[in-house]
N, C-alpha and C positions, 0 to 999 in steps of 0.2 A: 473549531478550536477544542471542543470537548473530545471529538474523535481523535485529534492529534495528540492530546494529552494521554488518552488511554493507549493509543498506539505506541507511543515512545516509552511509556512505563512498561508495557509488555516487551518491547524491544530490549530494554535494559535487563529484564529478567532472562530473555532468550540468550543474550550474550554469555551469561554465566553458565549456560548449558553446553556451549560449544566444546568445552573440554571433555565432555562425556558422551556427546552425540554428534554425528556429522551435521553440518549446517542444513543440508537438504532434509535430513530426518526431523530436525526441529521444526522446519517450515511445514513439512507434511503433517506432523502431529499437531501443530498449531491449527491447521485447517480442520483436521479430523475432530479434535475436541471442540472447536468452535461450532462445527456442524451439529455435533451431539448436544451441546448446550442449548442450541437454538431449536431443537426438535419440539419441545413442549409448546412453542408459539408458532410452529410451522404448519403449512398446509400442503397437500399433494399438488404437484405441478399440473397434472392433467393436460389441458389444451395447450399449455405453454412449455411442454416438456423439452422441446428442441432448444428454445431460448434459455431455459433454466440450465440445461446441460452445458450449453456453450458458455454461459456465464460462469458456471461452477468450474469448468476445466480451465478457463482463462484465469479466473481468480487464483486457482491452485498453482498454475504455472507461473503466474506473476510472483507469488511468494517463493516458489522454489528457485526461480532464476535469480531473484534479488538476493536471497540468502546465499546462494552459490557465489554470486558476484562479490559480496562483502567478505566472503571467506578467502578471496584471492587478491582484492585491491582495497585501498582505503575506502571507508564508508562515504566520505565526502565526495570522492570521485564517482562512486557508484550512484549516489543520489543525484548528482549533476547529470550523469549520462542517462539515468532512468527517467529523469524529468523531461527528456525529449518527447516522450509519449504524450503527456498532457499538453505540452507546449504545441505540438503538432495539431492536436485536436482543436485547441484554441485558435491557432493561426488559420486553419482551414475553414473554420465555422463562418466567419464574416470577413468581408473585404472592405473594411472601413478604417479611417485614420484612427478613430478611437480604439478599435480593437487592436490594431497594430501597435499602438502606444502601450496598451495594457500588456500585450504579449512580450514586447521588448522589455518593458519595465520588470515584469515578473521573471523573465529569463535572466536578466542581469542580476536581479536581487537574489535569486536562487544560487547562481554561480558564485556570488560574493559570500553567501552563507555557507555553501558547500566547500569553498576553497578547492574547486575542481582541479584535479591533476590527472588527466587522462593518460599519463605516461606509464600507468601501471601495466601489469602483465596483459598481453594481448588476449589471452583466454578470459581473464576477468572482465575486460572491457566488452568482449563479445557476449558474456552472460548478462552484463548490465544493459547492453543494447537489446537483448532478448526480453529483459524485464521491461524496458521502455515500450517495446511493441505490445507486450501483454497489458501494460497499464493503459495504453491508448485504446486497445480493444475492450478492456474492462469498463472504461468510461462510456464507450458507445453502447455496449451491451447492457450495462447497468442502467443507463438512461431509458432504454427500451423496456427493461424489466420493471422499472418504477412506473411506467405508463400503464402497466396492467392493473394498477391499483392494489396489488397484493405483493409488491416487491419485497417488503420486509419479511413477509411470511414465507417467502420462497428461498431466502438466502441459505437457511439450514440445509434443505434438500439439495440445493445447488452445490454447496460445499462438499456434501457427502458423495455426490456424483463425481465431482472432481477428484476426491480422495480415492474412490474406487477405480477410476480410469488410470490414475498414476500409481496405484498400489503395487503392480508388478515390479516397478523400478525402486519405489521408496520404502515399501514395507520391510524388506530385509534389512535396510539400514537402521530402521527404528526398533529392531529386535531387542536391544539392550534395555528398553523400558519395561519389558516383561519381568515381573518379580521385583520391581523397584518402585515402591509407593512414592518415594520422593520425586523421581523423574516423571511418574504419571501425574502427580499433583502439580509439579512445576509446569509441565507441558499444557495441562488443562488451564492453568492460570494464564499462560501465554496466549492460549487460544481465546480465552475470554477477553483479555485486555487488548490484544493486537488484532483480533479478527471479529469476534462476535459483536462486541460493542461498536467499534468504529465502522464496520461495514453496514450494520443496521442503521446507524446514524446517517451514513452516506446515502442509503436508500431514501431516507426521509428528505435529505437535501436534493437528491436527484429529481424527486417528484415536484420540486418547487423552483428549480432553476434550469436554464438551458445548459447543454453540454459544454459550450465554450466558457460560460461563466463558472461552471463547476471546475473546469480545468484550471482556471485562474485562481479559484479559491484554494486549490490544492497547494498553491504557493505558500499558504499559511502553515503547512506541515513543517517544513524545515525552519520557518521562523519561530513556531511554537517550540520546536525541539531546542533551538538555541536559547530561548528564554527560560525553558525548563531547566536546561543545564546551568544557567546562571542562578536561578532561584533555588534549585535543589542540590546541585553539585558544586556550586560556587565556581563554575567555569566562566571566567571573565570574558566578555565579548570585546573584540577589536573594533576599531572605528569602521573598517570595511564591513563587518558583520552587522553593526547598527545601521549602516547605509543600506545593506541588503534587506533588512527588515522594513525599513522605510519605503524602499522601492516596491516590495511586495504589497504593503498596505496601500500605496498609491494605485497599484494595478487593480487591487480588489475594489477600491473606491470608484475607479473609472468604469468598472463593469457592473455597478449597481443599477 
């Protein structure tokens, strides 16, 4: 829940930057600054270089594809489609009635919260599907990274590897930040709130729960976003959204 709160505060700030920077550039700079901010508490990958690199590239691509999706289709639709990644991980993890109920419950809850409307542009839907695939891979790789007992200290280097790999495509789009202290500061704040804090917290959770339980817990993200919107922005919730929050909570309780 703390991770979700930080994530969506950063997302609110990121949206204000779309008028001055392409969405992909904002996402790339978010990962870049997050990696730099985490360097003081990082350690060299050494024996885990392959895993760290794969995790970093996947994390970066997850951010790039999602930001690209929400620049083309409604965020609700993108969130619903992207959530296919965690749901697939949860569904494949265990073949039990309890797990099936939790998966179905969180799926319906997220769809009610997102107000999913996949009728958006085809290109936007494809970007959201790519983000879903990246999210599923992120969960699998993140769980393995946490098992090294140094997952939290390896996130910074992982992010910077992902940034370097994607730099040929993304760096030119981020050129407007050069010479703009405001954009640099804003992107650094987005990196701290939306990447450095939440991904570090997720590594702490990864080390303590199974992959399928973590995937179900991710259902708290849209639920927290809806409640934050109510508390901070006075965005009133409909009955269906309250029902979605209830279903997510039920799913999390079943996976305890």
